[in-house]
Structure formats: structure tokens, C-alpha cells
N, C-alpha and C positions, 0 to 999 in steps of 0.2 A: 917585815914583821919579826920580833923576835920570841921565843918561848917562854911563856910566864914561870916556868919551873927551872929551867937550866940557862934561860939566855941564848939558847942556841938559835940558828936559822930555821926560819919556818917557809915550808913550801906548800902549794897548792897541790893536793892529790885526789884521785878517786880511790876511796876504800871500801872494804866489805865491813858491814857494820851488823854486830849480832844484839838482838834486843830480847831480853827475857820477858816473856809475856806473864806466865805462871809457873808454877813448880815444875809443869811437865811439858811446857811449851816454849820455844824461841821463833824468831822471826830473823831471817837474814836478808839484808837490803844491801843490793849491790850498786855500786856506781854512785856512791855517797861522795859529795864534793866535801873536803875537810884540809884543813891547815895541819901539817904534819912536820914535827920537828925533825930535821936531819942528824940532829945530836943524840937526842934521848928517846925519839921515837913517840912521844906524846901527841895525841891528837886533839884537835880543837874542831868543835861543829858549831857553824853559825846559829843562832836561834832559829831563823826560818826554816833551815834545814832539818833540825831537832824536831820541830812540829810537824813536818811531813812523815819523819818517822814514825814519830808517837800516833799519827792518823792512820797510817799503815798498820801498826801493832794493835790499836784500838778495833778499827773497823775491819782489818784483815780482808782486803779484798782478793779475788781469785790471784794466786801467784803465778809467777812467768813459768816456775818449776817448784818441785819439792825435793827434798834429800833426806834420806836416814842419817841421822847423826848418834855416833856411839857415845856413850856417857860412861865414864870410870869415876869411882870413887878412890882418893888417893889414899885414904886409910886401909883400904882393901888390896892394894896392890902390894906384891911381894917384892 
């Protein structure tokens, strides 16, 4: 398979996917199968995998673990 953006080679990888749920919450999903371009880094997720991620974000089952995530505002960074 070739990358739709740059025509580079694409390979299957397991990635960490971050889904914004609302203004104050994100869900991190690990071990997500994706096609990743070895040239530009663009990731492609199959529709059935995207549906599983959406279900996790909407239903929010008990997580494997939780993490504190720092948030920065680039406009305020000196």
C-alpha cells in the first residue's frame, strides 16, 4: 500500500492514539493497529478500528490505567 499523501511506503504498526472527548478530557488508546507511512509519518486507521476507538471514548469503560497530562498554551510560553 502507498501513502495517499506522499506516495511513500506504508507499514502496519501498533500506535498510541489520543482522542479528545471534550474540552477537558482526552482518552489515550494503546496498541491501535494502523498503517503508518515510513516517509511522512501519516497514519491511517481502518474504519472498524476507528469505531472501536469511538466506542471507548463515548462509553468510557474502566481504563487499564490513568495518567496526569500537562497542558501548555503556546501563546503563553515565553
